[in-house]
C-alpha positions in Angstrom: 53.3 185.6 38.7 56.7 185.4 37.0 58.2 183.7 40.2 55.4 181.0 40.1 56.2 180.4 36.4 59.9 180.1 37.2 59.1 177.6 40.0 57.1 175.5 37.5 59.9 175.3 35.0 61.4 172.1 35.3 64.8 173.3 33.9 65.1 175.9 36.4 64.4 173.5 39.2 67.0 171.0 37.9 69.6 173.8 37.7 68.9 175.0 41.1 69.1 171.5 42.6 72.3 170.7 40.6 74.0 174.0 41.7 73.0 173.5 45.3 74.3 169.9 45.3 77.6 171.0 43.7 78.1 173.8 46.2 77.1 172.1 49.5 76.6 168.2 49.2 79.3 166.9 46.8 82.4 165.5 48.2 84.3 168.1 46.1 82.2 171.1 47.2 83.4 174.7 47.2 84.3 174.7 50.9 86.5 171.6 50.6 88.1 173.0 47.5 88.9 176.2 49.4 90.4 174.3 52.3 92.6 172.3 49.9 93.9 175.4 48.2 94.7 176.9 51.6 96.6 173.7 52.6 98.5 173.6 49.3 99.5 177.2 49.8 100.7 176.4 53.3 102.7 173.3 52.2 104.3 175.5 49.4 105.5 178.0 51.9 106.9 175.0 54.1 108.6 173.6 51.1 110.4 176.8 50.4 111.4 177.1 54.0 112.9 173.6 54.1 114.7 173.9 50.8 116.3 177.0 52.2 117.2 175.3 55.4 118.8 172.4 53.4 120.9 174.8 51.4 122.1 176.4 54.7 122.9 173.1 56.2 124.9 172.1 53.0 126.9 175.3 53.2 127.5 174.6 57.1 128.5 171.1 56.3 131.0 172.1 53.5 132.4 174.8 55.9 132.9 172.1 58.6 134.4 169.6 56.2 136.9 172.1 54.8 137.9 174.3 57.7 139.4 172.7 60.9 138.9 175.8 62.9 135.2 176.1 62.3 134.9 172.4 63.0 136.7 172.9 66.4 134.4 175.9 67.2 131.3 173.9 66.3 132.2 171.1 68.6 133.0 173.3 71.5 129.7 175.3 71.1 127.4 172.7 70.2 128.7 169.5 71.9 130.8 171.1 74.8 133.9 169.3 73.8 137.3 170.4 75.1 140.9 169.7 74.9 142.6 167.6 77.7 144.1 170.7 79.2 141.1 172.9 79.2 138.1 173.3 81.6 134.6 174.2 80.3 132.3 176.4 82.1 128.7 176.6 80.8 126.7 179.6 81.6 122.9 179.7 81.4 120.8 182.8 81.4 117.4 182.7 82.9 114.9 185.3 81.8 
């Protein structure tokens, strides 16, 4: 009996329709908001990673600009450069 009275109440029906509309059918529904929060969290983690990588690269650039020995080592290891009187042997390890 109470249930039937509740279904006849126009305010209850409007509230139920409104809540269901907001939860499922609206363009900013709960599920979309959850996905956006997850994406935002992921982007925040990526931002922190790239900021730390930028700092590492700045330190490495500073070291290469100020230390000739590290520049020479970097050129030899990264770009396989050599002096005229040297031979370079490259070893690759297959797993």
